[in-house]
N, C-alpha and C positions, 0 to 999 in steps of 0.2 A: 451479347449475353453468353453465347456459346463459348467464346474465348475465356470469359470470367469463370465459367463453370469448369473448364479444363484446368485452369489455374488452381481452383479450389481442390479438384480431385488430386492434383499432383503436388499440393502444398507440403504434404508430409515428406515426400521425396526431396523436394527442394530444400526444406529445412535440414534434412540429413546431410545433403551434399554441401550446403553452406557451412554447417557445423563441422564436417570433416575438413573442409578447406581451411576454416579458421584454426582448428586444432593443429593442422599441418604447419600453418604459418607460425603459430605460437611456438611449437616444438622446434621448428627450424631456427627461429630467432633465439630460443633458449640455448640450443646446442651450439649454434654458430657464435654466440656472444660469450660463451664460456660460463654462463650463469645457469647451468642446468639445475633443475629442481632436485636432481639426484646427487648433486655435489654437496659436501658438508659445509662449504664456506659460502653457499649462495645467499644465506641470510645473515652473514656476519659483516658488520661495518668495519671491523678490524680485530686485531689480536694483540694483547699487551702481556708479554712474558708468559705466553701459553694460555692466557685467559681470554676467551672469545667475547666480543661485544656484539650482542644480538641486535639486529636491525629493529625489531619491534620494540624492544626495551629502550633502545636509543631514541627512536622517534617519539615514544611515549614521553620521555624526558623533555624532548624538544617542545612538544605540545604543552606540557605543564609549565615549562619556563615561559613560553610565549603568553600563555594565559595569565601567569603571575605578573609579567611585565605589563600586559594590557590593563590589569586591575590597578597596579601601582603607579604606572606612568604611561598613559595611552600615547602621548606624543612621542616618547622615546621608542615605544614598541612599534609605532607606525613607520619609523625611520630605520628599524633594524630588520635586516633580511633574514630569511630562514637559514641561509648558509652561514651567516655570522653567528646565529644561535647554535647551529650544529658545531661550529668550530669551538665555541665556548664549552659545550657539553663534552666534546672529545678531549679537551684539555683537562676537564674535571675527571673524566674516566681514567686518564693516565695517572693523575695525581692520586686518585682513589685506589686504583689497583696497585700502584707501585708503593704507595705509602702504607697501605693496609698490612702488607707483609711485615714491614718494619714495626708497626704498632704491635702486632701479635708477638714478634720475636722479642721485643723489648718489654712486653707485659703492660703496654699503655692501654688504659681503658677509661670509660666515663661512667660514673655512678649516677643514679637517678637524682640524687641531691645536687651534684655538680651541674647536671643538665638544667634543672629548674633554676638554680642560682644564675646561670648564664642567661636563661630566657628572661627572667624578671629584671635583669640589668640591661636588657636590650632597649634602647631609646624608642624604637618603633612600638614596642609593646607598652612601654610606660606612657606614651602619648595617646594611646587609644582611649577615646572618651568612655567606652563601655567598661573599661577596667579601672575607672576612678571611683573613689569613695564619694557617695552623693553628699555627705556632710562636709568632709574636709576638702574635697576636690583633688586629693592626691591619689597617686597610683595605689591600688589595693591588690596584693597577691591573692587575697581571698576571692575578689571579683574575677580574677583570671581563672582560678581553680573552678569557680562556679560555672564559668563559660565553658571550660573544657569538659566538665561533667555533663553539661546540658547537651552539647553537640555529640558526645560519645554515646549517650543513652537515647537520644531522640532518633526515631526511625524516619523522620521526615527526610525527603530526598535532598533538600537544600542543606539540612543539618549534617547529613552524612557526607556530603561533598565538602562542607566546611571542616569536618573532622578529618577527612582524607588530606586536605590541605594542611591542617595542623600537624598531622603525623609527618608530612613531608618537611614542614618547618622544623620539627624536632629532629628529624634525621639529618637535615642540613646543619643544624646547630651542633649536633653530636659530632659530625664529621669535622666541623671547624675546631671544636675543642680538642679532638684527637690530634689534628694537624698542629694546633698551637702548642700542645704538650710536646709533641715530637720536635718541633722547631726550637722550642725553648730549651729542650735537652741538648740540641745541637749547639745552640748559642752558649749554653753553660760550658760546653767543651772547648770553646775558643779561648785561648790564653796567649797573651803577648808578653814574653819576658822583658823586663826592664832594659836589659842590655840591647835587645833587638829594637826596642822603642827608641833608645838613645841613638843607635846607628841610623834608624829611619829619619830621626830628627836632623842628624848631621847631614845626611845625603840630601834631604829636601831643602835645607837652609844654607848649605855650603856654596858660596859663590866662587866660580872659577873664571878668571879673566883669560881669554884666549885670543890668538891671532891665527888666521887661516886663509887659504885660498884653494880653489878647486879647478880641475880640468874636466869639463863636462863631456859626457859620452857623445853628445851631438856634434862635438868638434871633429869627429871622425865619421865619414860617410858610411852608411850601412853596406854600400856596394863594395867597399874596400875590405870587408870582413868575409872570410870564407868559412862556411858552416857545412860540415859533413853530416851524413845520416847517423854516424856513430856518435857525433857530438850531441845530436838531438836525443838519441836513445839514452846516452849516459846522463844527461841533465834530467830527462823525464824519470829515469829510475831513481835518482837521488832526491828528487823533489816530488815524488808521486803523491804524497799527502796533499800537496797544493792543488791537485786536480781531481779531488773527490767531488762528485756531483750531488746535487740535492733533488734529483728527479724533477727537472724543469724542462720547459720547451721553449723554442724560439719560432717566431712566425714573421712573415712579411705580409703586408696588407695594403690594399688600395681602397680608399674611402670614396663612396659616391653619394654626396649629400643630396637629400630629397628636399628641394626647395621650390616654392611656388614660382611658376613661370610668369612672364609679363602678361600672358593671356589670362592666367588664373587671377592675377591682380586686377585686370581690367573687368573681368566678370564680377568680382566682389564689389568693385567700385560702382559698376552699373547697377547692381542689386541695391546698394545703399542709395544711389541717386533716385531709384524708382520710388523710395519711401517719401520723397519730397513732393510727390505728386499724388493726387487722389486716383484711385484705381477702380475701374468698372469691372465687375466679375459676373459671370453667368453661371447659373446652376439650375438644371432641369427647366430650362425655358424662362427662368426668372433672372433679372439683372439687379445688381446691388452696387452701390458706390461706397468704397472704403475711403475714409478720410486720409489726408496726408498726415505726416508726422506733425506738421505745424498746426493743423486744425483739429487734431485728435483731442477730445475733451479729457480722456484719461490717458495721458501720455506715458505713464508708467506701464499700464497694461499693453499699450501699443508696442512699447519697446521690449517687453518681456518675451513675446512670441517671435521676435526678430533678432534678438541679441544672443551672442555666443557666451556671454557672461551674465551672472546675476545682476539685476537692476537694483542698485542700492544707492539712491541719490542722497547726497548730503549738501548742506550749505557750505560754500567756500568764499572767502574774501579774495580780493584781487591778488594779494601777495601769495596766495596758495595756488595760483595758476602759473604755468610756465608760458614763455613767449611762444607764439604770438597770441595765444588765447587770452592772456591778461588784458591786452589792449583791444582786442576785437569784441569780446563778449560784454565787457563792462560799458560799452557805448550802445548796447542794444536793449530791447524791451522784452517782456515775457512773450513767448511764442516764437522767438527768433531761432532758426535752425542753421547750424554751421556744419559744413563738411560736404562730402566725406574728406577726412584728413587722416594722416598716418602718424602714429606715435609708437615708438618701440616695437616695430614690426606688427602693428595692429591697426586696422581701420576703425575710425569713430565717426558717428553721425550724432551730433549733440543738439539738444534743445533746451533753451532757458525755460524752466517750468515755473519758477517763482523767484521773486526778489524781495529781500527783507533787509532791515538794519540790524546787524549783529552786534551785541554789546561787547565791550572790552573786558568787562568783569561782571560777576553775578554774586548776589548775596542770597543764600538759600538755607533751608533747613530740611531735614529728612527724618523719616522713621525707617530703620532697617529691620526687616523681618527675615531672619536667617532660617536655615533648616539643616537637617542632618545630611552631611555629604557636601555642603556648600564650601566654597573656597578651597577646592581640591582636597576635600576631606579634613581640612583644618578647622572648620567651624565647630564651636563648642556646643551648638544647639543640638538637642535630641528630637526636635519637632519634625514630623514627617513633612515632605514637600507639599502635599495636598492640604494639610492642616495649616501650613504657613501661608498658602495662597488664599485660603478661606479667611484667615485672620487679616491678611493684608487688604482683601476686598472690603471687609467690614470696616476697617479703620479708614480706608480711602473714602468710603461713603460718609462716614461721620465727619471727617475734616472738610469734605467738600460742602457739606451742609452747614457746618459751623467751624470756620478756620481758627477761631479763638481757642478751640480745644486742642490744637495741634501740639503745643508745648507740653501740656500735661500728659497727653497720650504718648508722646515721644519718651518722656521720662519713665513712663510705666511699661511700655512695650518694646522700645528700640533695643536691638541687639548690638548697636554701636555704642560701647560704653563711654567713649569720649564725648560725642555729640549728644547722646541720650541724656546725660546728666545736665546738659545745658538746654534742654527742651528741643533737641534736634538741631540746634544752631551750628552751622558750618562756617559762618563768616563769609568774607569775600574771597573769591577764587577766580583765576584766569583760565582761558581755554587750554585744555590738555591736562589740567591738574586732577580731574576726576576720571573715573573709568568711562569708556566711550558712551555707553547708553545714558549714564547720568549727565555727562557733559553735553550731549546733544539736546536732551530735554531742557536743560538749564539755559542754554544759549539760543535755542530756536523756539522758545515759547515766551509768552509775555509775563510781565510782573503781575502777581496775584494768581497765576495758573497753578493748579494742583493736579498732579498726575502720578502714575506709577510706572517704573521701569524695572527690568530684571538685569542683574549683573552676576558675576561669579560669586559675589558675597551674599546674594539673596534678593529680596524684593525691596525696592526703595520707594517710599511714598515721599514725593518731593513737593515743596512749597516754595515758589520763586518769590522772594520778598522784595528784591530791588535789583536794578541793573544800571550800569554806567557805560557811557561812551556809545558810539554808533558807527559801524562800518558797513558799507554796502556789501551784501553777500547774495550770491545766486545759487539756486538749486538747479543743477544740470542733469538732465536725463540723457544717458548715453546708450546708443545702439552700437554694440561692439561686435566686430567681425574679425576673427583670427585669420591672418593671411596664411593660408595653408595650401599645399599643392593639391591639385585635383587628382582623381583616380587616373586620368589619362597621363598626367605628368609623372605620377608614381610609376605607371607602367613603362613609360619611355625611359626613365632612369634605371629601372630594373632591367630593361632590355640592354642598356649600355653595360651594366654590370655583368649580365649573362654573356654577352659577346666577348667581353674581356676575359671572363673566367674560362670560356671555351678555348680561346686562343692560348691562355696561360697553361692549359692542360697539354698543349702541343709544343711547348717550348721549355728549355732548361734554364732560361734566364728570365725570371719573373720581373725583376727590376728593369731590365733593358726593354722588355716588351711594354711595361707601363710607360716608360719614358718615350718610346716610339709612338705611343698612342696619346701622348699629352697628359698622362697621369703621373702622380708621384707615389712611388712605392716606399713604405716606411717599415722599419723593423721594430719588433718588440721582443725582448729577451727576458729570461728568468721567470717565466710563467709557471707557477706551481699548481698542483692539482686542485687545491681547495680555495684558491683566490677567486675573487669576484670581478675585480676591475683590471683592465689591461691598459697600460700607459699608452696614450694616444688614441684610445678607442672609448674607454669608459667602462661602466658596469655591463658585463655580458657573460653571465654564468654559462649559458648554452654554448658559447664559443669555447670557453675554457674546458667544458666537459668534452667537446668534440676534439680539441687539441690533445687532451690526455686520454682519449679513448684508445684502448689497445688495438682496436680495429682500424684506426686512422694511420695510414702509412706515411712515411716521410715523403714530402713533395705533394701530398694531397691538397686539393683546392676545394673550398666551400664558400657559399654566399650566405651572409647573416644579415638580419635586420637589426639595426642599432637604434633602440628607443623610438622606432617608427620615424626617425629623422634622417636615416642614411642606410645605404646598403654597403656592406664591407666584404670585399673579396679577399679571402684569407688563404695563405699557403703555409703549411707546416714545413719549416726549413731546418729545424734541428731538434733531435731527441736526445736529452741528457738524462740517462737512467740514474737511479740512486746507487752509484757505484763509481769506481775510478774511471774517468773518461779515457778512452783510448788515445794513443799518441796522434793519430791522424785527425782527431777532432780538436786537439789543442796545439797542433804543430806550429801555427803562427805565433801563439803566445810563447811556446818553448823556444822558438827560433829567436824571438826578440830578446829573451833572457840570455840565451847563449851568446848572441851578438854583444850584449852589454858586458858579459863576463870576459869575452875576448878583448873588448875595448878597454876594460879595466886592467887587464894584463898588460896591454900595450902602453897605456898611459902610466901605469905604475913603473914600468921599465924605463919610460922616458924620464920620469921624475927621479928615479933611483940613479940614473946615469949622471945626473947633475948634482947629486947630493954628495958633497965632500965632507971631510972630517970637521971642518970649522964653518961650514956654510950656515947662514942665518936665513930665517924665513923670508925676509924682505928681498935678499939677493936671489933666493930660489924663485920667488914669485916674479921678479924682474926678468929672469931667464926665460920665463914663459909669457911675458907681457901681461901679467896678471896683477891686480891690486889686492893688497892684504886687507882683509876685513877684521874688525875688532868687535868682540861681543863678550858679554858676561853671561855665563850659563850655570845651571844647576841640574840635578838629576831629573827634574821634571820638564826641562826645556825640550821643545819638540822640533823647532826649526832653526836653520842657520840663515843669517842675514844674507840676502841676495840669491840664495840657492834653494831654500824650501825645506821640506821635511827630510831630516837625515838622522834618524835615531842611532844608527851604528856609529857614526862619526862623533855625535855628542856623547854617547856612552863611553867611547874610547877616550875622549878628552877628559871626562870626569875622573877617569882612573889613572891618568898620567901624572907624573910628579911635576911640580912647578919648575920651570927653567928647562924643560925637555922638549925636543922636537920629534914629532912622530915620523914613522915611516909612512909611505903612501897608504891611505885608508880608502877602500872601495865602498862607496855609498850607493844611494838610490839613483842619483842623477850624474854622478861623476866620481873622480878620485881626488882625495883631499890630503893636504898636509896641514897639521895643526901644531902650534907652539903654545905652551901653557905659560903665561906670564906670572900669574900668582893665584893663590887660593886663600880666600878669607873664610875662616871657620866661624860658625855662629857662636853667640854667647852661650856659655854653659848654663844649664838649669840646675837648681838645687836638687831636684829629683825629677824623674821622668814619668811619674805616675799619670799626670794629665795626658802625656803623649801616648802612654800605654792604653789608657782608657779610650782615647780618641780612636786609635787603630782598632781596638777590640770592638768598639761601637760600629765602626764602618764595616768591619768583617761580619758582625752579627746582623747588621741590616741587610747585607748582601746574601746572608746564609740561606734565607727562604728560597730565593730564586735559584741559587747555585746548587742547593741540595737536590731540588726537583730536577734540574737540568742534568745533574750528575747521574741521577737514577735513570733518567730517560736515555742517556748515552750508553749506560751499561745494559739496558733492557733490550729485548728482542721485540720490536714494535712493527706490526704490519698494519698499514693504514689503507683501508679499502673504501674510504668514504666517497671517493670520486665516482664509484659505481652507482651511488644512490642520491647524491646531492649535487 
C-alpha cells in the first residue's frame, strides 16, 4: 500500500516526464524525416503547375469516393484498395488543374440549363424508381426537381447528407461537360487533307516484293570488340534521352515461406481423431461425458464449435463427390464418420447426417414478394422490407391452411409478372436452374410442402407440386481444420529469415550469400512509388513505401511479412531518380549498344568489300554462305522473315526503287542487304473522303488521351503521395 501511495503522489511528475519524452520523440521524428510541421509542404500530396494539392482535401475526396463505390457496388469496393483509389483521385486532380486553365482561357463554361439537361439524360438518374411518374411509369424531370428541393430544404441529417452527395454529383457532371466541350473543340481542330489521306492509303496498301539476307551481330564474339571509355561517353552523350529514369527502384529478395511443419499437421490430425471418441471432462469436481461426432444427436452444433469454416451442409448426389469419397460414402449409413482426410491443403472429418432420394426435376409454383432495394436496387417495388416480410408471412399462413387459394393469391400479390399471371406456375425445372435458396427448398422437400425462402429477388412462398426421378443424396456434416503453421513454426522460420538478414548486412553480395545458404535470391525492377504489387512477391504496399523512403539507403536490408504466409528479406539494390541516369548506372547497356555499333561497322565493311558494280543479291549472299529470303512488305510490316523485328530495314526497303540493290543497312540484330523486285500499287479510289474520315476519326479518338498526356508533359508536377499512402 505504501508503494501505491508513493506512485499516486508522484503520478503528476511521471505524466510530465512521459509527456516530454513523447514530445521529444515526435519532434525528432518530424525533423529527421523532413516532414516538419513548420515546413510549407508538410501537408501537400503534390503540386501541379504551382497549384498545391492539400492532403486533407485529397483524403476527403478519397473517403467520398470509397463511400460512393460502397453504395453503388459493394463487391467492387471490397476489392479496391485505398492506394488504387488515391491513384484515381491523383489522375483526376491533374486533369482538373491542367484543363481548368484551358477552360478559362478559351471561355468554356457550363450554364445551369446545360447542366440539368445532362443530368436528366443520365441513365442512372432515369432508372431511379423515385424519379418515375406514378401514372405513366416513365422518368419525370418534375419528380427529380421535387427530390432536389426536398433534400435542399430539409434540415434532417440524412437529407443534408443526401444533398451534399447531390452537389458532388452536380460538380462531377459539370466537370465532365467542361472536359467534353474542350475535347470536342480539339477534335474539331483535327483535319486530314485529301492529299495526305491518299498518300497514307498508298503507303498502307502498296505491296513491295523484296529479297534480302543479313549478317547477325552474334556472328562476331563480343570479346573481339574493343570498347574505350571515350566510346562509352560519346554514345551516352548522343543517346542521353534513352536513359531518362522514371523514379523507380530495384531490389533483390529471398522469400521464406511460412508453411505448416509435419509436427503441425500431426497435431491437427490428432485433434480431429479425438472427436471420433467420447470425452470425459472434469470441472469443479464434476465429470461429464461429451459424445463422439458419430453419436452426437445435433451433429451440426457439434461441428460448429470445432470447425474453422462455417457449417453449411447441403445434399449431394454421388456424381457431386470426387474420388474416393464418391465410392466410400455411398456404401455407408447415417452416422458414419470418415476421416481425417486432406483435400486442397485442408483437413476434413465428415459425418453422414441424412440420406434422401433427390428428384431429377421439380414442378413448383411461387409467390414473389419483393421490396425496395431488392435485386441490387433494380426491383421496381416501393414496399419497405419489413412490410414485405409481414405480407409474406400472412400469405404463407393462408396457403398453408388452404393451398387451393395459392393460384389466386399469386395472381393478386406476386411481383414476378411472368409466373404471377399464371397463378405462380413455374413448370418443371432441373437442379441449378433456380437461385440457390429456391433450388434447395424445391429439391430437398417433399411433394405438397409449402414454405418460404429469401433470395436476392425478395421472399418466395414455394409450393412443391410434383417431383420426378430419384437419386440417392447424402447430407454431409464437415469439421474443417485449416492446415496452418503453429506459432512455434512461424518463430522458427522468422529466425531463419533474421539470421540470413543479419549475415546479408555484413556482405556485399546478397545473391552469393543466399546461394551459399541454400536460398534463391530473386530480383525485382521498375518499382514505382505508388504501385502496390511487386513481381514475384505480390501486393505489399509497406514494402514499396520502405523502398521509396528517402531515408532508406542503397543496400539497406529489411524483413517484411507477406500476407502472413511468408517472410521476405529485401535489399534495395538500385535507386533510379526521376532524372537522366548517370553513365555508371547504365554502363552495361551502353557498352552493349557500342559493341553492336562497332560490329555493324565491321559487317558493313565486309559486305561493301564484296559488292561489285554488277553483283546480284544471290551472289552476294553466297559469298557469305547465306540464303536469300523472299518477302512481301508494306509500310505497316514489322518483322523480317527469319530475323525478327527490323523497322529500319523495312522502312528503307519501302523507299527504294524497284530493281535496286541497297547498301548495307544496320538493323536491330544485324546488317542487311535488300533487293527490291517490284512494287504493286493499290487500286486508285474515285475519291479519298472515306480514307480522310477514317484517319480523322482515329486521331479524334486518340485526342482525349494525347491532349491530357501532352499537358502533363509540359507541366511542372511534383508527386509527393508516397509520403502519405
